PDB file as gemmi writes it, atoms N, CA and C in Angstrom:
CRYST1    1.000    1.000    1.000  90.00  90.00  90.00 P 1                      
ATOM      1  N   MET A   1      -8.784  32.607 -27.672  1.00  0.00           N  
ATOM      2  CA  MET A   1      -7.895  31.423 -27.584  1.00  0.00           C  
ATOM      3  C   MET A   1      -8.711  30.279 -27.086  1.00  0.00           C  
ATOM      4  N   SER A   2      -8.579  29.144 -27.777  1.00  0.00           N  
ATOM      5  CA  SER A   2      -9.332  27.956 -27.421  1.00  0.00           C  
ATOM      6  C   SER A   2      -8.776  27.309 -26.182  1.00  0.00           C  
ATOM      7  N   ARG A   3      -9.710  26.716 -25.390  1.00  0.00           N  
ATOM      8  CA  ARG A   3      -9.291  26.039 -24.130  1.00  0.00           C  
ATOM      9  C   ARG A   3      -9.369  24.597 -24.256  1.00  0.00           C  
ATOM     10  N   THR A   4      -9.149  24.110 -25.452  1.00  0.00           N  
ATOM     11  CA  THR A   4      -9.171  22.576 -25.625  1.00  0.00           C  
ATOM     12  C   THR A   4      -7.896  21.996 -25.089  1.00  0.00           C  
ATOM     13  N   ALA A   5      -7.980  20.808 -24.626  1.00  0.00           N  
ATOM     14  CA  ALA A   5      -6.769  20.097 -24.100  1.00  0.00           C  
ATOM     15  C   ALA A   5      -5.835  19.710 -25.226  1.00  0.00           C  
ATOM     16  N   ARG A   6      -4.576  19.874 -25.040  1.00  0.00           N  
ATOM     17  CA  ARG A   6      -3.567  19.489 -25.965  1.00  0.00           C  
ATOM     18  C   ARG A   6      -3.316  18.017 -25.788  1.00  0.00           C  
ATOM     19  N   PRO A   7      -3.027  17.198 -26.867  1.00  0.00           N  
ATOM     20  CA  PRO A   7      -2.828  15.812 -26.617  1.00  0.00           C  
ATOM     21  C   PRO A   7      -1.746  15.409 -25.713  1.00  0.00           C  
ATOM     22  N   HIS A   8      -0.730  16.263 -25.517  1.00  0.00           N  
ATOM     23  CA  HIS A   8       0.380  15.877 -24.671  1.00  0.00           C  
ATOM     24  C   HIS A   8       0.184  16.372 -23.208  1.00  0.00           C  
ATOM     25  N   GLU A   9      -0.986  17.000 -22.888  1.00  0.00           N  
ATOM     26  CA  GLU A   9      -1.178  17.456 -21.542  1.00  0.00           C  
ATOM     27  C   GLU A   9      -1.506  16.315 -20.618  1.00  0.00           C  
ATOM     28  N   TRP A  10      -0.970  16.436 -19.420  1.00  0.00           N  
ATOM     29  CA  TRP A  10      -1.153  15.383 -18.381  1.00  0.00           C  
ATOM     30  C   TRP A  10      -2.278  15.791 -17.507  1.00  0.00           C  
ATOM     31  N   THR A  11      -3.191  14.927 -17.231  1.00  0.00           N  
ATOM     32  CA  THR A  11      -4.236  15.173 -16.159  1.00  0.00           C  
ATOM     33  C   THR A  11      -4.107  14.153 -15.106  1.00  0.00           C  
ATOM     34  N   PRO A  12      -4.095  14.590 -13.840  1.00  0.00           N  
ATOM     35  CA  PRO A  12      -4.031  13.672 -12.765  1.00  0.00           C  
ATOM     36  C   PRO A  12      -5.235  12.818 -12.647  1.00  0.00           C  
ATOM     37  N   SER A  13      -4.952  11.564 -12.244  1.00  0.00           N  
ATOM     38  CA  SER A  13      -6.129  10.673 -12.050  1.00  0.00           C  
ATOM     39  C   SER A  13      -6.526  10.646 -10.577  1.00  0.00           C  
ATOM     40  N   LEU A  14      -7.868  10.465 -10.426  1.00  0.00           N  
ATOM     41  CA  LEU A  14      -8.326  10.381  -9.038  1.00  0.00           C  
ATOM     42  C   LEU A  14      -8.187   8.986  -8.479  1.00  0.00           C  
ATOM     43  N   ARG A  15      -7.824   8.084  -9.348  1.00  0.00           N  
ATOM     44  CA  ARG A  15      -7.648   6.635  -8.922  1.00  0.00           C  
ATOM     45  C   ARG A  15      -6.221   6.466  -8.444  1.00  0.00           C  
ATOM     46  N   ARG A  16      -6.047   5.459  -7.509  1.00  0.00           N  
ATOM     47  CA  ARG A  16      -4.741   5.092  -7.109  1.00  0.00           C  
ATOM     48  C   ARG A  16      -4.145   4.102  -8.061  1.00  0.00           C  
ATOM     49  N   THR A  17      -2.850   4.192  -8.232  1.00  0.00           N  
ATOM     50  CA  THR A  17      -2.188   3.064  -9.044  1.00  0.00           C  
ATOM     51  C   THR A  17      -2.082   1.852  -8.258  1.00  0.00           C  
ATOM     52  N   LYS A  18      -1.714   0.759  -8.930  1.00  0.00           N  
ATOM     53  CA  LYS A  18      -1.583  -0.493  -8.163  1.00  0.00           C  
ATOM     54  C   LYS A  18      -0.457  -0.356  -7.182  1.00  0.00           C  
ATOM     55  N   TYR A  19       0.577   0.437  -7.520  1.00  0.00           N  
ATOM     56  CA  TYR A  19       1.694   0.642  -6.546  1.00  0.00           C  
ATOM     57  C   TYR A  19       1.302   1.335  -5.300  1.00  0.00           C  
ATOM     58  N   GLU A  20       0.457   2.370  -5.454  1.00  0.00           N  
ATOM     59  CA  GLU A  20      -0.050   3.098  -4.354  1.00  0.00           C  
ATOM     60  C   GLU A  20      -0.965   2.206  -3.485  1.00  0.00           C  
ATOM     61  N   ARG A  21      -1.761   1.379  -4.116  1.00  0.00           N  
ATOM     62  CA  ARG A  21      -2.636   0.419  -3.389  1.00  0.00           C  
ATOM     63  C   ARG A  21      -1.764  -0.531  -2.611  1.00  0.00           C  
ATOM     64  N   TRP A  22      -0.763  -1.070  -3.253  1.00  0.00           N  
ATOM     65  CA  TRP A  22       0.108  -2.094  -2.613  1.00  0.00           C  
ATOM     66  C   TRP A  22       0.795  -1.511  -1.374  1.00  0.00           C  
ATOM     67  N   VAL A  23       1.298  -0.242  -1.539  1.00  0.00           N  
ATOM     68  CA  VAL A  23       1.998   0.387  -0.397  1.00  0.00           C  
ATOM     69  C   VAL A  23       0.905   0.607   0.744  1.00  0.00           C  
ATOM     70  N   GLU A  24      -0.169   1.040   0.411  1.00  0.00           N  
ATOM     71  CA  GLU A  24      -1.241   1.258   1.401  1.00  0.00           C  
ATOM     72  C   GLU A  24      -1.590  -0.021   2.184  1.00  0.00           C  
ATOM     73  N   LEU A  25      -1.673  -1.102   1.497  1.00  0.00           N  
ATOM     74  CA  LEU A  25      -2.008  -2.393   2.118  1.00  0.00           C  
ATOM     75  C   LEU A  25      -0.814  -2.876   3.026  1.00  0.00           C  
ATOM     76  N   LEU A  26       0.351  -2.727   2.494  1.00  0.00           N  
ATOM     77  CA  LEU A  26       1.592  -3.135   3.257  1.00  0.00           C  
ATOM     78  C   LEU A  26       1.683  -2.263   4.540  1.00  0.00           C  
ATOM     79  N   GLU A  27       1.384  -1.041   4.427  1.00  0.00           N  
ATOM     80  CA  GLU A  27       1.443  -0.112   5.638  1.00  0.00           C  
ATOM     81  C   GLU A  27       0.356  -0.590   6.609  1.00  0.00           C  
ATOM     82  N   ALA A  28      -0.838  -0.835   6.116  1.00  0.00           N  
ATOM     83  CA  ALA A  28      -1.997  -1.174   7.022  1.00  0.00           C  
ATOM     84  C   ALA A  28      -1.665  -2.480   7.859  1.00  0.00           C  
ATOM     85  N   CYS A  29      -0.872  -3.394   7.266  1.00  0.00           N  
ATOM     86  CA  CYS A  29      -0.608  -4.666   7.929  1.00  0.00           C  
ATOM     87  C   CYS A  29       0.784  -4.710   8.531  1.00  0.00           C  
ATOM     88  N   LEU A  30       1.440  -3.606   8.564  1.00  0.00           N  
ATOM     89  CA  LEU A  30       2.865  -3.598   9.072  1.00  0.00           C  
ATOM     90  C   LEU A  30       2.947  -3.799  10.535  1.00  0.00           C  
ATOM     91  N   TRP A  31       2.151  -3.127  11.342  1.00  0.00           N  
ATOM     92  CA  TRP A  31       2.258  -3.279  12.798  1.00  0.00           C  
ATOM     93  C   TRP A  31       1.195  -4.171  13.385  1.00  0.00           C  
ATOM     94  N   GLN A  32       0.114  -4.443  12.615  1.00  0.00           N  
ATOM     95  CA  GLN A  32      -0.981  -5.273  13.173  1.00  0.00           C  
ATOM     96  C   GLN A  32      -1.581  -6.075  12.053  1.00  0.00           C  
ATOM     97  N   PRO A  33      -1.737  -7.381  12.185  1.00  0.00           N  
ATOM     98  CA  PRO A  33      -2.456  -8.171  11.183  1.00  0.00           C  
ATOM     99  C   PRO A  33      -3.889  -7.658  10.971  1.00  0.00           C  
ATOM    100  N   ARG A  34      -4.358  -7.740   9.747  1.00  0.00           N  
ATOM    101  CA  ARG A  34      -5.647  -7.179   9.336  1.00  0.00           C  
ATOM    102  C   ARG A  34      -6.472  -8.254   8.477  1.00  0.00           C  
ATOM    103  N   THR A  35      -7.764  -8.211   8.692  1.00  0.00           N  
ATOM    104  CA  THR A  35      -8.634  -9.070   7.948  1.00  0.00           C  
ATOM    105  C   THR A  35      -8.923  -8.454   6.533  1.00  0.00           C  
ATOM    106  N   GLN A  36      -9.338  -9.270   5.595  1.00  0.00           N  
ATOM    107  CA  GLN A  36      -9.662  -8.788   4.298  1.00  0.00           C  
ATOM    108  C   GLN A  36     -10.768  -7.739   4.393  1.00  0.00           C  
ATOM    109  N   SER A  37     -11.759  -8.044   5.272  1.00  0.00           N  
ATOM    110  CA  SER A  37     -12.897  -7.103   5.490  1.00  0.00           C  
ATOM    111  C   SER A  37     -12.387  -5.770   5.967  1.00  0.00           C  
ATOM    112  N   TRP A  38     -11.474  -5.745   6.904  1.00  0.00           N  
ATOM    113  CA  TRP A  38     -10.930  -4.487   7.464  1.00  0.00           C  
ATOM    114  C   TRP A  38     -10.238  -3.699   6.345  1.00  0.00           C  
ATOM    115  N   LEU A  39      -9.403  -4.428   5.590  1.00  0.00           N  
ATOM    116  CA  LEU A  39      -8.635  -3.783   4.547  1.00  0.00           C  
ATOM    117  C   LEU A  39      -9.631  -3.179   3.503  1.00  0.00           C  
ATOM    118  N   MET A  40     -10.693  -3.932   3.173  1.00  0.00           N  
ATOM    119  CA  MET A  40     -11.568  -3.471   2.140  1.00  0.00           C  
ATOM    120  C   MET A  40     -12.288  -2.237   2.656  1.00  0.00           C  
ATOM    121  N   ARG A  41     -12.830  -2.265   3.835  1.00  0.00           N  
ATOM    122  CA  ARG A  41     -13.468  -1.023   4.397  1.00  0.00           C  
ATOM    123  C   ARG A  41     -12.586   0.146   4.519  1.00  0.00           C  
ATOM    124  N   ASN A  42     -11.332  -0.046   4.957  1.00  0.00           N  
ATOM    125  CA  ASN A  42     -10.474   1.147   5.233  1.00  0.00           C  
ATOM    126  C   ASN A  42      -9.751   1.631   3.948  1.00  0.00           C  
ATOM    127  N   SER A  43      -9.690   0.790   2.900  1.00  0.00           N  
ATOM    128  CA  SER A  43      -8.985   1.226   1.729  1.00  0.00           C  
ATOM    129  C   SER A  43      -9.989   1.691   0.672  1.00  0.00           C  
ATOM    130  N   GLY A  44     -11.262   1.326   0.904  1.00  0.00           N  
ATOM    131  CA  GLY A  44     -12.242   1.749  -0.165  1.00  0.00           C  
ATOM    132  C   GLY A  44     -12.214   0.949  -1.405  1.00  0.00           C  
ATOM    133  N   LEU A  45     -11.510  -0.163  -1.388  1.00  0.00           N  
ATOM    134  CA  LEU A  45     -11.312  -0.972  -2.601  1.00  0.00           C  
ATOM    135  C   LEU A  45     -12.496  -1.945  -2.743  1.00  0.00           C  
ATOM    136  N   LYS A  46     -12.852  -2.292  -3.882  1.00  0.00           N  
ATOM    137  CA  LYS A  46     -13.929  -3.218  -4.174  1.00  0.00           C  
ATOM    138  C   LYS A  46     -13.420  -4.667  -3.969  1.00  0.00           C  
ATOM    139  N   THR A  47     -14.253  -5.662  -3.781  1.00  0.00           N  
ATOM    140  CA  THR A  47     -13.897  -6.977  -3.408  1.00  0.00           C  
ATOM    141  C   THR A  47     -12.906  -7.628  -4.431  1.00  0.00           C  
ATOM    142  N   GLN A  48     -13.237  -7.430  -5.718  1.00  0.00           N  
ATOM    143  CA  GLN A  48     -12.353  -8.131  -6.762  1.00  0.00           C  
ATOM    144  C   GLN A  48     -10.930  -7.453  -6.746  1.00  0.00           C  
ATOM    145  N   MET A  49     -10.927  -6.145  -6.550  1.00  0.00           N  
ATOM    146  CA  MET A  49      -9.586  -5.442  -6.558  1.00  0.00           C  
ATOM    147  C   MET A  49      -8.778  -5.859  -5.331  1.00  0.00           C  
ATOM    148  N   ILE A  50      -9.415  -5.868  -4.162  1.00  0.00           N  
ATOM    149  CA  ILE A  50      -8.651  -6.231  -2.914  1.00  0.00           C  
ATOM    150  C   ILE A  50      -8.169  -7.688  -3.021  1.00  0.00           C  
ATOM    151  N   LYS A  51      -9.001  -8.595  -3.610  1.00  0.00           N  
ATOM    152  CA  LYS A  51      -8.570 -10.011  -3.752  1.00  0.00           C  
ATOM    153  C   LYS A  51      -7.356 -10.122  -4.650  1.00  0.00           C  
ATOM    154  N   GLU A  52      -7.440  -9.377  -5.801  1.00  0.00           N  
ATOM    155  CA  GLU A  52      -6.207  -9.398  -6.735  1.00  0.00           C  
ATOM    156  C   GLU A  52      -4.981  -8.820  -6.049  1.00  0.00           C  
ATOM    157  N   ASP A  53      -5.141  -7.693  -5.358  1.00  0.00           N  
ATOM    158  CA  ASP A  53      -3.972  -7.058  -4.707  1.00  0.00           C  
ATOM    159  C   ASP A  53      -3.407  -7.946  -3.615  1.00  0.00           C  
ATOM    160  N   LEU A  54      -4.256  -8.576  -2.798  1.00  0.00           N  
ATOM    161  CA  LEU A  54      -3.849  -9.440  -1.764  1.00  0.00           C  
ATOM    162  C   LEU A  54      -3.100 -10.695  -2.303  1.00  0.00           C  
ATOM    163  N   GLN A  55      -3.658 -11.196  -3.402  1.00  0.00           N  
ATOM    164  CA  GLN A  55      -2.985 -12.388  -4.037  1.00  0.00           C  
ATOM    165  C   GLN A  55      -1.651 -12.078  -4.557  1.00  0.00           C  
ATOM    166  N   PHE A  56      -1.550 -10.872  -5.166  1.00  0.00           N  
ATOM    167  CA  PHE A  56      -0.265 -10.454  -5.652  1.00  0.00           C  
ATOM    168  C   PHE A  56       0.730 -10.318  -4.525  1.00  0.00           C  
ATOM    169  N   LEU A  57       0.402  -9.651  -3.457  1.00  0.00           N  
ATOM    170  CA  LEU A  57       1.265  -9.456  -2.316  1.00  0.00           C  
ATOM    171  C   LEU A  57       1.675 -10.820  -1.629  1.00  0.00           C  
ATOM    172  N   LEU A  58       0.709 -11.739  -1.633  1.00  0.00           N  
ATOM    173  CA  LEU A  58       1.015 -13.098  -1.085  1.00  0.00           C  
ATOM    174  C   LEU A  58       2.032 -13.773  -1.979  1.00  0.00           C  
ATOM    175  N   ASP A  59       1.749 -13.827  -3.318  1.00  0.00           N  
ATOM    176  CA  ASP A  59       2.590 -14.463  -4.267  1.00  0.00           C  
ATOM    177  C   ASP A  59       3.983 -13.900  -4.316  1.00  0.00           C  
ATOM    178  N   ALA A  60       4.099 -12.565  -4.112  1.00  0.00           N  
ATOM    179  CA  ALA A  60       5.410 -11.835  -4.071  1.00  0.00           C  
ATOM    180  C   ALA A  60       6.155 -12.086  -2.782  1.00  0.00           C  
ATOM    181  N   GLY A  61       5.545 -12.715  -1.769  1.00  0.00           N  
ATOM    182  CA  GLY A  61       6.202 -12.900  -0.433  1.00  0.00           C  
ATOM    183  C   GLY A  61       6.181 -11.633   0.343  1.00  0.00           C  
ATOM    184  N   LEU A  62       5.370 -10.671   0.065  1.00  0.00           N  
ATOM    185  CA  LEU A  62       5.383  -9.413   0.839  1.00  0.00           C  
ATOM    186  C   LEU A  62       4.342  -9.489   1.952  1.00  0.00           C  
ATOM    187  N   PHE A  63       3.419 -10.404   1.837  1.00  0.00           N  
ATOM    188  CA  PHE A  63       2.353 -10.665   2.863  1.00  0.00           C  
ATOM    189  C   PHE A  63       2.396 -12.171   3.221  1.00  0.00           C  
ATOM    190  N   ILE A  64       1.943 -12.462   4.394  1.00  0.00           N  
ATOM    191  CA  ILE A  64       1.622 -13.795   4.810  1.00  0.00           C  
ATOM    192  C   ILE A  64       0.219 -13.838   5.288  1.00  0.00           C  
ATOM    193  N   GLN A  65      -0.498 -14.979   5.116  1.00  0.00           N  
ATOM    194  CA  GLN A  65      -1.825 -15.142   5.622  1.00  0.00           C  
ATOM    195  C   GLN A  65      -1.758 -15.989   6.874  1.00  0.00           C  
ATOM    196  N   VAL A  66      -2.264 -15.514   8.024  1.00  0.00           N  
ATOM    197  CA  VAL A  66      -2.165 -16.155   9.282  1.00  0.00           C  
ATOM    198  C   VAL A  66      -3.567 -16.548   9.695  1.00  0.00           C  
ATOM    199  N   ASP A  67      -3.760 -17.851   9.963  1.00  0.00           N  
ATOM    200  CA  ASP A  67      -5.058 -18.382  10.427  1.00  0.00           C  
ATOM    201  C   ASP A  67      -5.215 -18.062  11.943  1.00  0.00           C  
ATOM    202  N   GLU A  68      -6.385 -17.670  12.318  1.00  0.00           N  
ATOM    203  CA  GLU A  68      -6.745 -17.544  13.730  1.00  0.00           C  
ATOM    204  C   GLU A  68      -7.954 -18.375  13.994  1.00  0.00           C  
ATOM    205  N   PRO A  69      -7.730 -19.718  14.183  1.00  0.00           N  
ATOM    206  CA  PRO A  69      -8.875 -20.628  14.336  1.00  0.00           C  
ATOM    207  C   PRO A  69      -9.841 -20.358  15.425  1.00  0.00           C  
ATOM    208  N   GLU A  70      -9.295 -19.823  16.517  1.00  0.00           N  
ATOM    209  CA  GLU A  70     -10.190 -19.525  17.710  1.00  0.00           C  
ATOM    210  C   GLU A  70     -11.173 -18.424  17.280  1.00  0.00           C  
ATOM    211  N   ALA A  71     -10.839 -17.562  16.386  1.00  0.00           N  
ATOM    212  CA  ALA A  71     -11.751 -16.519  15.942  1.00  0.00           C  
ATOM    213  C   ALA A  71     -12.501 -16.894  14.705  1.00  0.00           C  
ATOM    214  N   GLY A  72     -12.032 -17.982  14.055  1.00  0.00           N  
ATOM    215  CA  GLY A  72     -12.649 -18.424  12.834  1.00  0.00           C  
ATOM    216  C   GLY A  72     -12.339 -17.521  11.634  1.00  0.00           C  
ATOM    217  N   ILE A  73     -11.267 -16.826  11.685  1.00  0.00           N  
ATOM    218  CA  ILE A  73     -10.888 -15.883  10.617  1.00  0.00           C  
ATOM    219  C   ILE A  73      -9.356 -16.097  10.212  1.00  0.00           C  
ATOM    220  N   TYR A  74      -9.025 -15.433   9.158  1.00  0.00           N  
ATOM    221  CA  TYR A  74      -7.608 -15.358   8.872  1.00  0.00           C  
ATOM    222  C   TYR A  74      -7.261 -13.887   8.582  1.00  0.00           C  
ATOM    223  N   VAL A  75      -6.031 -13.573   8.892  1.00  0.00           N  
ATOM    224  CA  VAL A  75      -5.587 -12.151   8.701  1.00  0.00           C  
ATOM    225  C   VAL A  75      -4.279 -12.105   7.831  1.00  0.00           C  
ATOM    226  N   PHE A  76      -4.028 -10.999   7.394  1.00  0.00           N  
ATOM    227  CA  PHE A  76      -2.878 -10.736   6.600  1.00  0.00           C  
ATOM    228  C   PHE A  76      -1.865  -9.905   7.359  1.00  0.00           C  
ATOM    229  N   LYS A  77      -0.558 -10.187   7.165  1.00  0.00           N  
ATOM    230  CA  LYS A  77       0.443  -9.537   7.851  1.00  0.00           C  
ATOM    231  C   LYS A  77       1.653  -9.256   6.900  1.00  0.00           C  
ATOM    232  N   THR A  78       2.197  -8.135   7.034  1.00  0.00           N  
ATOM    233  CA  THR A  78       3.404  -7.733   6.123  1.00  0.00           C  
ATOM    234  C   THR A  78       4.641  -8.567   6.635  1.00  0.00           C  
ATOM    235  N   THR A  79       5.320  -9.167   5.683  1.00  0.00           N  
ATOM    236  CA  THR A  79       6.443  -9.959   5.966  1.00  0.00           C  
ATOM    237  C   THR A  79       7.699  -9.072   6.077  1.00  0.00           C  
ATOM    238  N   GLU A  80       8.763  -9.641   6.489  1.00  0.00           N  
ATOM    239  CA  GLU A  80      10.067  -8.955   6.526  1.00  0.00           C  
ATOM    240  C   GLU A  80      10.426  -8.397   5.153  1.00  0.00           C  
ATOM    241  N   LYS A  81      10.149  -9.247   4.119  1.00  0.00           N  
ATOM    242  CA  LYS A  81      10.445  -8.831   2.763  1.00  0.00           C  
ATOM    243  C   LYS A  81       9.490  -7.578   2.377  1.00  0.00           C  
ATOM    244  N   GLY A  82       8.307  -7.618   2.849  1.00  0.00           N  
ATOM    245  CA  GLY A  82       7.366  -6.445   2.616  1.00  0.00           C  
ATOM    246  C   GLY A  82       7.880  -5.279   3.342  1.00  0.00           C  
ATOM    247  N   ARG A  83       8.328  -5.438   4.469  1.00  0.00           N  
ATOM    248  CA  ARG A  83       8.881  -4.299   5.313  1.00  0.00           C  
ATOM    249  C   ARG A  83      10.133  -3.744   4.548  1.00  0.00           C  
ATOM    250  N   GLU A  84      10.968  -4.591   4.024  1.00  0.00           N  
ATOM    251  CA  GLU A  84      12.136  -4.092   3.255  1.00  0.00           C  
ATOM    252  C   GLU A  84      11.764  -3.356   1.979  1.00  0.00           C  
ATOM    253  N   ALA A  85      10.655  -3.885   1.318  1.00  0.00           N  
ATOM    254  CA  ALA A  85      10.104  -3.232   0.151  1.00  0.00           C  
ATOM    255  C   ALA A  85       9.599  -1.835   0.467  1.00  0.00           C  
ATOM    256  N   LEU A  86       8.869  -1.641   1.620  1.00  0.00           N  
ATOM    257  CA  LEU A  86       8.442  -0.431   2.038  1.00  0.00           C  
ATOM    258  C   LEU A  86       9.603   0.581   2.328  1.00  0.00           C  
ATOM    259  N   ALA A  87      10.603   0.000   3.073  1.00  0.00           N  
ATOM    260  CA  ALA A  87      11.727   0.890   3.415  1.00  0.00           C  
ATOM    261  C   ALA A  87      12.459   1.379   2.200  1.00  0.00           C  
ATOM    262  N   GLN A  88      12.640   0.460   1.137  1.00  0.00           N  
ATOM    263  CA  GLN A  88      13.265   0.935  -0.126  1.00  0.00           C  
ATOM    264  C   GLN A  88      12.382   1.901  -0.871  1.00  0.00           C  
ATOM    265  N   PHE A  89      11.056   1.672  -0.827  1.00  0.00           N  
ATOM    266  CA  PHE A  89      10.111   2.646  -1.456  1.00  0.00           C  
ATOM    267  C   PHE A  89      10.256   4.044  -0.842  1.00  0.00           C  
ATOM    268  N   TYR A  90      10.255   4.073   0.531  1.00  0.00           N  
ATOM    269  CA  TYR A  90      10.390   5.346   1.252  1.00  0.00           C  
ATOM    270  C   TYR A  90      11.770   6.032   1.007  1.00  0.00           C  
ATOM    271  N   ARG A  91      12.770   5.189   0.916  1.00  0.00           N  
ATOM    272  CA  ARG A  91      14.098   5.855   0.641  1.00  0.00           C  
ATOM    273  C   ARG A  91      14.043   6.546  -0.741  1.00  0.00           C  
ATOM    274  N   LEU A  92      13.508   5.863  -1.721  1.00  0.00           N  
ATOM    275  CA  LEU A  92      13.403   6.564  -2.998  1.00  0.00           C  
ATOM    276  C   LEU A  92      12.499   7.745  -3.035  1.00  0.00           C  
ATOM    277  N   VAL A  93      11.378   7.669  -2.357  1.00  0.00           N  
ATOM    278  CA  VAL A  93      10.408   8.776  -2.293  1.00  0.00           C  
ATOM    279  C   VAL A  93      11.125   9.930  -1.581  1.00  0.00           C  
ATOM    280  N   THR A  94      11.790   9.630  -0.480  1.00  0.00           N  
ATOM    281  CA  THR A  94      12.492  10.677   0.297  1.00  0.00           C  
ATOM    282  C   THR A  94      13.591  11.335  -0.465  1.00  0.00           C  
ATOM    283  N   GLN A  95      14.326  10.556  -1.190  1.00  0.00           N  
ATOM    284  CA  GLN A  95      15.516  10.996  -1.949  1.00  0.00           C  
ATOM    285  C   GLN A  95      15.048  11.945  -3.071  1.00  0.00           C  
ATOM    286  N   PHE A  96      13.969  11.626  -3.719  1.00  0.00           N  
ATOM    287  CA  PHE A  96      13.602  12.376  -4.934  1.00  0.00           C  
ATOM    288  C   PHE A  96      12.435  13.336  -4.835  1.00  0.00           C  
ATOM    289  N   PHE A  97      11.486  13.091  -3.892  1.00  0.00           N  
ATOM    290  CA  PHE A  97      10.255  13.777  -3.913  1.00  0.00           C  
ATOM    291  C   PHE A  97       9.891  14.458  -2.676  1.00  0.00           C  
ATOM    292  N   MET A  98      10.244  14.031  -1.502  1.00  0.00           N  
ATOM    293  CA  MET A  98       9.777  14.492  -0.307  1.00  0.00           C  
ATOM    294  C   MET A  98      10.413  15.822   0.191  1.00  0.00           C  
ATOM    295  N   GLU A  99       9.552  16.647   0.816  1.00  0.00           N  
ATOM    296  CA  GLU A  99      10.041  17.910   1.356  1.00  0.00           C  
ATOM    297  C   GLU A  99      10.565  17.514   2.789  1.00  0.00           C  
ATOM    298  N   LYS A 100      11.324  18.333   3.397  1.00  0.00           N  
ATOM    299  CA  LYS A 100      11.959  18.035   4.647  1.00  0.00           C  
ATOM    300  C   LYS A 100      10.991  17.634   5.735  1.00  0.00           C  
ATOM    301  N   HIS A 101       9.879  18.284   5.803  1.00  0.00           N  
ATOM    302  CA  HIS A 101       8.900  18.136   6.888  1.00  0.00           C  
ATOM    303  C   HIS A 101       7.622  17.504   6.397  1.00  0.00           C  
ATOM    304  N   ASP A 102       7.705  16.305   5.846  1.00  0.00           N  
ATOM    305  CA  ASP A 102       6.499  15.692   5.257  1.00  0.00           C  
ATOM    306  C   ASP A 102       5.953  14.581   6.111  1.00  0.00           C  
ATOM    307  N   SER A 103       4.701  14.501   6.262  1.00  0.00           N  
ATOM    308  CA  SER A 103       3.754  13.565   6.846  1.00  0.00           C  
ATOM    309  C   SER A 103       4.347  12.355   7.557  1.00  0.00           C  
ATOM    310  N   LYS A 104       3.393  11.479   7.778  1.00  0.00           N  
ATOM    311  CA  LYS A 104       3.605  10.217   8.549  1.00  0.00           C  
ATOM    312  C   LYS A 104       4.550   9.274   7.821  1.00  0.00           C  
ATOM    313  N   HIS A 105       4.668   9.403   6.450  1.00  0.00           N  
ATOM    314  CA  HIS A 105       5.556   8.509   5.790  1.00  0.00           C  
ATOM    315  C   HIS A 105       6.991   8.627   6.192  1.00  0.00           C  
ATOM    316  N   ALA A 106       7.363   9.862   6.462  1.00  0.00           N  
ATOM    317  CA  ALA A 106       8.829  10.088   6.882  1.00  0.00           C  
ATOM    318  C   ALA A 106       9.078   9.394   8.246  1.00  0.00           C  
ATOM    319  N   VAL A 107       8.081   9.458   9.068  1.00  0.00           N  
ATOM    320  CA  VAL A 107       8.210   8.729  10.415  1.00  0.00           C  
ATOM    321  C   VAL A 107       8.246   7.206  10.184  1.00  0.00           C  
ATOM    322  N   LEU A 108       7.362   6.728   9.370  1.00  0.00           N  
ATOM    323  CA  LEU A 108       7.434   5.314   9.057  1.00  0.00           C  
ATOM    324  C   LEU A 108       8.808   4.845   8.508  1.00  0.00           C  
ATOM    325  N   PHE A 109       9.292   5.666   7.598  1.00  0.00           N  
ATOM    326  CA  PHE A 109      10.622   5.412   6.984  1.00  0.00           C  
ATOM    327  C   PHE A 109      11.676   5.345   8.062  1.00  0.00           C  
ATOM    328  N   LEU A 110      11.688   6.272   8.942  1.00  0.00           N  
ATOM    329  CA  LEU A 110      12.721   6.319   9.951  1.00  0.00           C  
ATOM    330  C   LEU A 110      12.544   5.122  10.908  1.00  0.00           C  
ATOM    331  N   LEU A 111      11.305   4.718  11.281  1.00  0.00           N  
ATOM    332  CA  LEU A 111      11.150   3.572  12.099  1.00  0.00           C  
ATOM    333  C   LEU A 111      11.580   2.254  11.450  1.00  0.00           C  
ATOM    334  N   MET A 112      11.373   2.212  10.129  1.00  0.00           N  
ATOM    335  CA  MET A 112      11.653   0.955   9.408  1.00  0.00           C  
ATOM    336  C   MET A 112      13.174   0.900   9.019  1.00  0.00           C  
ATOM    337  N   GLY A 113      13.760   2.035   8.838  1.00  0.00           N  
ATOM    338  CA  GLY A 113      15.095   2.090   8.269  1.00  0.00           C  
ATOM    339  C   GLY A 113      16.139   1.670   9.216  1.00  0.00           C  
TER     340      GLY A 113                                                      
END                                                                             
């Protein structure tokens, strides 16, 4: 029997979707403002990708950019709208996909809900 892949077979991607990246960035800036450099290092995203994602989140009103003149930097922070988006995301994930005793996301959902 041949072991060739059938055209309708699904293969998982090792890459994150834009939705997964957005959730990760919103989570990272939920409790503490973060710099672009910090987000890039900790997410493993390349410069162009992080810039595009940050711009999308800013344009959507899910992030705000806060200047810290004394430090000479600016940081990103999750807005109330971003917090609500995360809460809704976790409600859907919990409702349809999560097992009863699953990871930190369940704790975040409870704290935000």
